[in-house]
C-alpha positions in Angstrom: -40.5 142.3 -31.4 -43.3 143.7 -33.3 -44.0 147.2 -32.8 -47.3 148.5 -34.3 -47.4 152.5 -34.9 -49.9 154.4 -32.4 -52.9 154.9 -34.3 -53.8 158.9 -34.6 -57.3 160.0 -33.9 -58.3 160.3 -37.6 -57.4 156.5 -38.1 -59.8 155.1 -35.5 -63.8 154.5 -35.6 -66.1 157.3 -34.7 -66.7 155.5 -31.2 -63.0 155.7 -30.5 -62.4 159.2 -31.7 -65.2 160.1 -29.3 -63.3 158.0 -26.4 -60.0 159.8 -27.6 -61.7 163.3 -27.3 -62.8 162.3 -23.7 -59.6 160.9 -22.8 -57.8 164.3 -24.2 -60.1 166.6 -21.9 -59.6 164.5 -18.9 -55.8 163.6 -19.0 -54.6 166.2 -21.5 -53.6 163.5 -24.0 -54.1 160.1 -25.2 -52.1 157.6 -23.8 -50.4 155.5 -26.5 -51.2 152.4 -24.5 -55.2 153.4 -24.9 -54.6 154.6 -28.3 -53.1 151.0 -29.4 -56.5 149.6 -27.8 -58.3 151.6 -30.2 -57.0 149.2 -33.3 -60.5 147.3 -32.2 -63.5 148.8 -32.5 -64.5 147.3 -29.2 -61.3 146.9 -26.8 -60.7 150.5 -26.1 -64.5 151.1 -24.4 -64.4 147.7 -23.0 -60.9 148.1 -21.3 -61.8 151.6 -20.0 -65.2 150.3 -18.8 -63.6 147.4 -16.8 -60.6 149.4 -15.8 -62.6 152.3 -14.0 -65.3 149.7 -12.5 -66.0 150.2 -8.9 -63.6 148.4 -6.7 -63.2 147.9 -2.8 -59.5 149.2 -3.2 -58.6 152.6 -3.0 -56.4 154.4 -5.7 -53.5 154.2 -3.8 -54.4 150.5 -3.1 -54.7 149.7 -6.8 -51.3 151.1 -7.4 -49.6 148.7 -5.3 -51.2 146.0 -7.2 -50.3 147.6 -10.4 -46.6 148.0 -9.8 -46.3 144.6 -8.3 -48.0 143.0 -11.4 -46.0 145.1 -14.0 -42.9 144.6 -12.7 -43.8 140.5 -13.0 -45.0 140.7 -16.3 -42.0 142.9 -17.1 -44.1 145.8 -18.7 -41.8 148.8 -19.0 -44.8 150.8 -20.6 -46.9 150.2 -17.5 -44.3 150.4 -15.0 -43.9 154.1 -16.4 -47.0 154.7 -16.3 -47.8 153.7 -12.8 -44.5 155.2 -11.2 -46.0 158.6 -12.6 -49.5 157.6 -11.2 -48.0 156.3 -8.1 -46.2 159.5 -7.3 -49.4 161.5 -7.9 -51.2 159.1 -5.4 -48.3 160.1 -2.5 -45.7 157.4 -3.1 -42.3 158.0 -2.6 -39.5 157.0 -5.3 -38.2 154.4 -2.7 -41.7 153.2 -1.9 -42.3 152.7 -5.6 -39.3 150.8 -6.0 -40.5 148.5 -2.8 -44.1 148.0 -4.7 -42.4 146.9 -7.8 -40.6 144.3 -6.0 -43.8 143.1 -4.3 -43.1 144.5 -0.8 -43.9 147.5 1.3 -41.9 147.8 4.5 -43.7 151.1 5.1 -47.1 149.7 5.7 -47.8 146.5 7.2 -51.2 146.1 5.1 -50.3 147.3 1.8 -47.1 144.8 2.2 -49.3 142.0 2.3 -51.3 143.5 -0.6 -48.1 144.0 -2.8 -47.0 140.3 -1.7 -50.3 138.8 -2.7 -50.5 140.5 -6.3 -46.7 139.4 -7.0 -47.8 135.9 -6.0 -50.7 135.6 -7.8 -49.2 136.9 -10.7 -46.0 134.7 -10.8 -48.1 131.6 -9.8 -50.6 132.1 -13.0 -53.6 132.7 -9.9 -52.3 130.0 -7.4 -51.9 132.2 -4.4 -49.6 130.2 -2.1 -51.6 129.6 1.3 -49.3 131.5 3.4 -49.4 134.5 1.4 -53.3 134.5 1.4 -53.4 134.0 5.0 -51.0 136.8 5.7 -53.2 139.1 3.4 -56.0 138.2 5.6 -54.3 138.6 8.9 -53.3 142.0 7.6 -57.1 143.1 7.7 -58.1 142.5 4.1 -61.3 141.1 3.4 -62.8 138.3 0.9 -64.2 141.2 -1.4 -60.7 142.8 -1.0 -59.4 139.4 -2.5 -61.8 139.2 -5.4 -61.2 142.8 -6.5 -57.5 142.4 -6.3 -57.7 139.2 -8.4 -59.8 141.3 -10.8 -57.3 144.1 -10.8 -54.4 141.6 -11.6 -56.4 140.4 -14.6 -56.8 144.1 -15.6 -53.3 144.8 -15.5 -52.1 141.6 -17.0 -54.5 142.4 -20.1 -52.4 146.1 -20.5 -49.3 144.2 -19.9 -49.5 141.7 -22.3 -50.8 144.3 -24.8 -47.8 146.5 -24.4 -45.4 143.4 -24.3 -46.7 141.9 -27.5 -46.9 145.1 -29.9 -44.1 147.3 -28.4 -46.3 150.3 -27.2 -43.9 153.7 -27.1 -43.8 154.8 -23.7 -45.3 158.2 -23.1 -44.4 158.4 -19.5 -41.0 159.3 -18.0 -39.0 155.8 -18.6 -38.0 153.8 -15.3 -34.8 152.2 -14.6 -35.1 148.0 -14.5 -35.7 147.1 -10.7 -32.5 145.1 -11.0 -30.3 148.1 -12.0 -31.8 149.8 -9.2 -31.4 147.0 -6.4 -27.8 146.2 -7.6 
């Protein structure tokens, strides 16, 4: 696999340097994923606008989708990042493992969301009718469906970048799900 060096602040455009400065202030560091986006003059700003856009999904619900999609796409970087973010949103280690597997025995509504996110990703956007019916029966709306699909797309973009360029992981690494489930 091709590995890119993570660009440093002085190696990116002035516009991306400003974004780096804002990320540094907000997060305390510039995650390697975002720095890698900065190889493009426009991709980093465009992605952050997209990723931070308003949605009907709460932060905790977004992590359900992020974990399920990143697991299906085998993105070690996003699994590490979203495990850390999931913990910040109150999920336990065992709950995070379930979410990675595309289920949530601890919450019926989140279970339907996790199953839908996994199913959409596995089937390249063609959700099974039974999974979709379960999603709506759990209390989700059509707005939630569209926002979930948009989030699957958002996460797939970052998964594909990480998997293609081999972004070095700058979050605590996680075990492969198979090793944990065994």
